[in-house]
C-alpha positions as CSV (number, residue, x, y, z in Angstrom):
1,M,83.7,113.9,86.9
2,S,80.9,115.3,84.7
3,T,77.6,115.9,86.5
4,K,75.8,117.6,83.6
5,N,74.0,114.6,82.2
6,Q,74.2,111.8,84.7
7,L,70.7,110.6,83.9
8,G,71.4,110.3,80.2
9,E,74.7,108.6,80.8
10,F,73.0,106.1,83.1
11,L,70.3,105.3,80.6
12,R,72.8,104.8,77.7
13,A,75.0,102.5,79.8
14,R,72.1,100.3,80.9
15,R,70.7,100.2,77.4
16,A,74.1,99.1,76.1
17,G,74.2,96.3,78.7
18,L,71.1,94.6,77.4
19,Q,70.7,92.4,74.3
20,P,67.3,91.8,72.5
21,D,67.3,88.2,73.8
22,D,67.4,89.6,77.4
23,V,64.1,91.4,76.9
24,G,62.4,88.9,74.7
25,M,62.8,90.8,71.4
26,A,64.0,89.5,68.1
27,S,67.3,90.7,66.8
28,C,66.8,91.9,63.2
29,G,69.5,93.2,60.8
30,T,73.0,94.4,61.5
31,R,73.3,96.1,64.8
32,R,75.5,99.2,64.8
33,V,75.2,99.8,68.5
34,A,76.1,97.8,71.6
35,G,73.0,96.5,73.3
36,L,69.4,97.7,72.6
37,R,68.6,100.5,70.2
38,R,66.8,103.6,71.5
39,E,63.7,102.6,69.5
40,E,63.6,99.3,71.3
41,V,63.8,100.8,74.7
42,A,61.1,103.3,73.8
43,V,58.8,100.4,72.6
44,L,59.5,98.4,75.8
45,A,58.7,101.4,78.0
46,G,55.7,102.5,75.9
47,I,57.0,106.0,75.4
48,N,57.8,108.2,72.3
49,V,61.3,107.5,70.9
50,D,61.9,111.2,70.4
51,Y,61.1,111.8,74.1
52,Y,63.5,108.9,75.1
53,T,66.2,110.4,72.9
54,R,65.9,113.7,74.6
55,L,66.3,112.0,78.0
56,E,69.6,110.4,76.9
57,Q,70.8,113.6,75.3
58,G,70.0,115.7,78.4
59,R,67.4,117.8,76.7
60,E,64.8,116.4,79.1
61,R,65.8,116.0,82.7
62,H,62.7,115.5,84.7
63,P,60.6,112.6,83.5
64,S,57.5,111.7,85.5
65,P,57.5,108.9,88.1
66,Q,55.3,106.9,85.6
67,V,58.0,107.2,82.9
68,L,60.7,106.3,85.3
69,G,58.8,103.2,86.4
70,A,58.3,102.1,82.8
71,L,62.0,102.7,82.0
72,S,63.0,100.7,85.1
73,Q,61.0,97.7,83.8
74,A,62.2,98.1,80.2
75,L,65.9,98.2,81.3
76,R,65.4,95.4,83.8
77,L,66.7,97.5,86.7
78,D,67.0,95.9,90.1
79,A,65.9,97.7,93.3
80,D,69.2,99.6,93.8
81,A,69.5,100.6,90.2
82,R,65.8,101.7,90.1
83,D,66.3,103.9,93.2
84,H,69.4,105.4,91.6
85,L,67.4,106.2,88.4
86,Y,64.8,108.1,90.4
87,R,67.4,110.1,92.3
88,L,69.1,111.1,89.1
89,A,65.8,112.4,87.8
90,G,65.1,114.2,91.1
91,A,62.1,112.1,91.7
92,V,62.9,110.6,95.1
93,P,60.4,112.0,97.6
94,D,62.7,112.4,100.5
95,G,63.7,116.0,100.2
96,Q,67.2,117.4,99.9
97,P,70.1,115.0,100.6
98,V,71.8,115.5,104.0
99,P,75.6,115.6,103.8
100,T,77.2,112.7,105.5
101,P,79.1,113.7,108.7
102,D,82.8,112.8,108.9
103,R,83.0,112.2,112.6
104,I,81.4,109.5,114.7
105,S,79.6,110.0,118.0
106,A,81.2,108.9,121.3
107,D,78.3,106.4,121.7
108,L,79.2,104.8,118.3
109,R,82.9,104.7,119.2
110,Q,82.0,102.8,122.4
111,L,79.7,100.5,120.5
112,I,82.4,99.4,117.9
113,D,84.9,98.9,120.7
114,G,82.4,96.6,122.4
115,Y,82.9,93.9,119.7
116,P,85.9,92.0,120.9
117,L,85.4,89.0,118.6
118,A,84.4,90.9,115.5
119,A,86.0,93.4,113.2
120,A,83.8,96.6,113.4
121,F,84.3,99.9,111.6
122,V,82.3,102.9,110.4
123,I,82.3,104.2,106.8
124,N,80.6,107.1,105.0
125,R,79.1,107.1,101.5
126,A,82.5,107.8,100.0
127,L,83.7,104.6,101.7
128,D,86.1,106.6,103.9
129,I,86.9,104.6,107.1
130,L,85.9,106.9,109.9
131,A,86.7,104.6,112.8
132,V,87.8,101.1,113.5
133,N,88.0,98.8,116.5
134,A,91.1,96.8,117.3
135,L,90.2,93.7,115.3
136,A,89.3,95.8,112.2
137,E,92.6,97.6,112.5
138,A,94.3,94.2,112.6
139,L,92.3,92.9,109.6
140,Y,93.3,95.8,107.4
141,S,96.9,96.0,108.6
142,P,98.3,94.8,105.2
143,F,97.3,98.0,103.6
144,Q,99.7,101.0,103.7
145,H,96.8,103.3,104.5
146,A,93.5,101.8,105.7
147,D,91.6,105.0,105.1
148,N,89.2,104.5,102.2
149,L,87.9,101.1,100.9
150,A,87.9,102.2,97.3
151,R,91.4,103.6,97.3
152,M,92.6,100.4,99.1
153,A,91.0,98.1,96.5
154,F,92.2,99.9,93.4
155,L,95.4,101.7,94.4
156,D,97.1,99.6,97.1
157,P,99.4,96.8,95.9
158,A,98.2,94.6,98.8
159,A,94.7,94.4,97.6
160,R,95.1,91.8,94.9
161,Q,96.3,89.3,97.4
162,F,94.2,90.4,100.3
163,Y,91.0,90.0,98.3
164,P,91.0,86.5,96.7
165,R,87.9,87.6,94.7
166,W,89.4,90.9,93.7
167,N,87.2,91.3,90.6
168,W,84.0,90.8,92.6
169,T,85.3,93.3,95.3
170,A,86.2,95.9,92.6
171,E,82.7,95.6,91.0
172,A,80.9,95.9,94.3
173,T,83.0,98.8,95.4
174,V,82.3,100.8,92.3
175,A,78.6,99.9,92.4
176,N,78.5,101.2,96.0
177,L,80.0,104.5,94.9
178,R,77.5,104.8,92.0
179,Q,74.7,104.4,94.6
180,A,76.4,107.0,96.8
181,I,76.6,109.6,94.0
182,G,72.9,109.2,93.4
183,H,72.3,110.1,97.0
184,E,74.7,113.0,97.1
185,P,75.4,114.2,93.5
186,H,77.1,117.4,94.6
187,N,79.2,115.8,97.4
188,S,82.7,117.3,96.7
189,R,84.4,114.5,98.6
190,L,82.8,111.9,96.4
191,Q,83.5,113.8,93.2
192,E,87.2,114.2,94.2
193,L,87.5,110.5,95.0
194,I,86.0,109.5,91.7
195,R,88.2,111.9,89.7
196,D,91.3,110.5,91.5
197,L,90.4,106.9,90.9
198,T,89.5,107.5,87.3
199,R,92.8,109.2,86.7
200,Q,94.9,106.5,88.5
201,S,93.1,103.2,87.7
202,G,92.0,101.9,84.3
203,E,90.0,99.1,86.0
204,F,88.1,101.7,88.0
205,T,87.3,103.8,84.9
206,R,86.0,100.7,83.0
207,L,83.7,99.7,85.9
208,W,82.6,103.3,86.6
209,N,81.5,103.7,83.0
210,A,79.3,100.5,83.2
211,H,77.0,102.4,85.6
212,A,76.2,99.4,87.8
213,V,74.5,100.3,91.1
214,R,74.4,98.2,94.2
215,G,74.1,98.7,97.9
216,K,75.8,96.5,100.6
217,T,74.9,92.8,100.3
218,R,74.8,90.0,102.8
219,E,77.2,87.7,101.0
220,D,80.2,86.3,102.9
221,K,83.5,88.2,102.5
222,Y,86.7,86.4,101.7
223,F,90.1,87.6,102.7
224,L,93.7,86.2,102.6
225,H,95.6,87.8,105.5
226,P,99.4,87.4,105.4
227,D,99.5,86.7,109.2
228,V,96.7,84.1,109.6
229,G,95.8,82.9,106.1
230,P,92.3,82.7,104.6
231,L,89.3,84.1,106.3
232,T,85.6,83.7,105.4
233,L,83.5,86.2,107.3
234,S,79.8,87.1,107.4
235,Y,78.9,90.7,107.9
236,Q,76.2,93.2,108.8
237,A,76.0,96.8,107.4
238,L,73.8,98.9,109.6
239,D,72.7,102.5,108.9
240,V,73.6,105.0,111.7
241,R,70.2,106.8,112.3
242,D,71.6,110.0,113.8
243,A,74.3,110.3,111.1
244,P,72.7,109.8,107.7
245,G,75.1,108.2,105.2
246,Q,77.3,106.6,107.9
247,Q,77.2,102.8,108.2
248,L,78.5,100.5,110.9
249,V,80.0,97.4,109.3
250,V,80.7,94.3,111.4
251,Y,82.6,91.2,110.2
252,Q,82.4,88.0,112.2
253,A,83.0,84.3,111.9
254,P,80.8,81.5,113.3
255,P,82.2,80.2,116.6
256,G,84.4,77.2,116.3
257,T,85.2,77.6,112.6
258,P,88.7,77.9,111.3
259,S,88.0,81.5,110.4
260,A,86.9,82.2,114.0
261,Q,90.2,80.7,115.3
262,A,92.2,82.7,112.7
263,L,90.4,85.9,113.6
264,H,91.1,85.4,117.3
265,L,94.8,84.7,116.5
266,L,94.9,87.8,114.3
267,G,93.6,90.0,117.2
268,S,96.2,88.5,119.6
269,L,99.1,89.0,117.2
270,H,98.0,92.6,116.5
271,A,97.6,93.4,120.2
272,T,101.1,92.1,120.9
273,R,102.6,94.3,118.1
274,R,100.7,97.3,119.4
275,Q,102.2,96.8,122.8
276,S,105.8,96.4,121.6
277,E,105.6,99.0,118.8
278,P,103.2,101.8,119.8
279,G,102.1,103.9,116.9
280,P,99.6,106.7,116.4
281,Q,96.2,106.3,117.9
282,R,93.6,104.6,115.6
283,P,90.6,106.7,114.6
């Protein structure tokens, strides 16, 4: 994955994703480029077109916060995409990024095991699954290796059935990784993951080149588990304060709902299998 001109690539991709109608501009003449022209973005942002061209070409890499704010408005960036733009330009005032630790604390291990009625697990910015509780292990049991949410979504054959809204899941997963690379542009684990997925998945490559950026949302998650059928789960994603970059994710279902009953059954089935067929210890 190239890291030489991520700022310019991001600007080009977001410019290509906007049409004149999206920003209240008239479309005149034959358009030879997808989306807005550079001149149109420059007008919307109130900056010199030559300066904007240098930004896209990588000849200018450190625009001022004022210019970044103007570009955020011109390109209609949401909060996640705006933060990503600032990070790419080195304008985020929170110092050097802290590498995400790959091990969880004993207290966090105890916490996730304390959710008997919810699937709880811990991930890092690369979406590696660092630890799971029993119900999360049961939830992800259809996958051959439940080790990385991105690899699971794009490379495991089980994903297309497990995620009924696979297209939405794929888009959200890539957008999460785009946000992560903004936080840690030199993270070798992230770079290796993105290289591997780009090489092995055309769908990932297409979505990666779209430069969408998004953090975790609060939308319900939909699953189709081969043992218990459909599941609709709400979830929380909580930052781990003593391990920057780690997140505790908790999936649960409202009491008394079919999904809650299915989740309980899934836990019971998985516990029975673990007792009769002991395997390696979960992380």
